[in-house]
C-alpha positions in Angstrom: 46.3 -44.1 15.2 43.8 -42.4 13.0 43.9 -39.7 10.9 41.7 -38.1 12.7 44.3 -37.3 15.7 46.4 -35.8 13.3 43.9 -33.7 11.1 40.9 -32.8 12.4 37.2 -34.1 11.2 36.3 -30.5 9.8 39.0 -30.0 8.0 38.1 -33.7 6.2 35.1 -32.8 5.9 35.7 -29.4 4.0 38.2 -31.5 2.4 36.5 -33.6 0.9 33.0 -31.7 -0.1 35.4 -29.6 -2.4 36.7 -32.2 -4.4 32.7 -34.6 -4.3 31.7 -34.8 -8.0 34.7 -36.7 -10.7 37.4 -35.4 -12.2 36.8 -33.0 -9.2 40.5 -33.5 -6.8 43.1 -31.5 -6.6 46.2 -33.0 -4.0 47.0 -29.1 -3.7 44.0 -28.1 -3.0 42.7 -30.8 -1.2 46.0 -31.3 1.3 46.0 -27.9 1.7 41.5 -27.7 3.0 42.7 -31.3 4.9 45.2 -29.2 7.1 47.8 -31.6 6.0 50.0 -28.9 4.8 51.1 -28.1 8.0 51.5 -30.8 9.5 55.4 -31.8 10.7 57.8 -34.2 8.8 56.8 -37.0 12.0 53.1 -36.1 11.6 53.7 -36.6 7.1 55.0 -40.1 8.6 52.2 -40.9 11.2 49.6 -40.4 7.5 51.9 -41.9 5.4 51.6 -45.0 7.1 48.4 -44.9 7.3 47.5 -44.2 4.3 50.1 -47.4 3.1 46.9 -49.7 3.5 48.7 -53.0 2.6 52.4 -52.0 5.2 54.6 -51.8 2.1 56.2 -49.0 3.0 54.8 -47.4 -0.6 51.6 -46.6 -1.7 50.7 -47.8 -5.0 48.2 -46.9 -7.8 45.8 -49.5 -6.7 45.4 -47.9 -3.5 45.4 -44.1 -4.3 42.0 -45.0 -6.5 41.2 -45.7 -3.1 42.9 -42.6 -1.3 39.9 -40.6 0.4 38.1 -43.0 1.9 41.3 -43.7 3.7 39.9 -40.3 5.2 36.1 -41.1 5.2 35.0 -43.8 4.1 31.7 -43.1 2.1 34.6 -41.0 0.7 33.1 -41.6 -3.1 36.6 -42.7 -5.0 39.8 -41.5 -7.4 39.0 -42.0 -11.0 41.5 -43.1 -12.7 42.9 -40.4 -14.5 42.8 -38.2 -10.8 45.1 -41.5 -9.4 47.7 -40.8 -11.8 47.7 -37.4 -11.9 47.9 -37.5 -7.5 51.1 -40.2 -7.5 53.1 -38.8 -10.3 53.5 -35.4 -8.2 56.0 -37.4 -6.7 56.7 -40.1 -8.5 60.4 -39.6 -9.3 61.2 -42.7 -10.3 58.7 -43.7 -12.4 57.8 -47.2 -10.7 54.0 -46.8 -10.1 54.4 -46.5 -5.7 55.3 -44.0 -3.0 57.5 -44.6 -1.1 58.0 -41.7 2.4 60.5 -40.3 1.6 60.0 -39.8 -2.1 56.8 -37.9 -0.2 59.0 -36.1 3.1 61.9 -35.4 -0.2 59.2 -33.6 -2.2 57.6 -31.7 0.4 61.2 -30.4 1.2 61.9 -29.4 -1.8 59.0 -26.9 -2.6 59.3 -26.0 1.5 55.6 -27.1 1.6 53.5 -30.6 1.1 51.8 -29.0 -1.5 53.7 -30.9 -4.3 52.4 -33.9 -2.6 51.9 -35.1 0.6 
């Protein structure tokens, strides 16, 4: 399964264009722009599986640097600061990784995906 089976290619392109410059990535705005904030819990789980590059059940800090490239291969790499900001949005136990359940808990507690995924 690919991200474009869940999100439209146009929405992904729009979201990526909004954060082309280094230090311009805002996870809340990105998830809103690409349409992820309006997806069901099952769709979010599918996106999580796609983003979990090593299939560990977690998205680790190292994977977050290449986060945008999972949406489109020629997208830029996140800066260290952007990657740390992204992971800290839902890393409630400070272990440097996000599990699918953490992601869904963050989603439920805010009634949308804007907190994280």
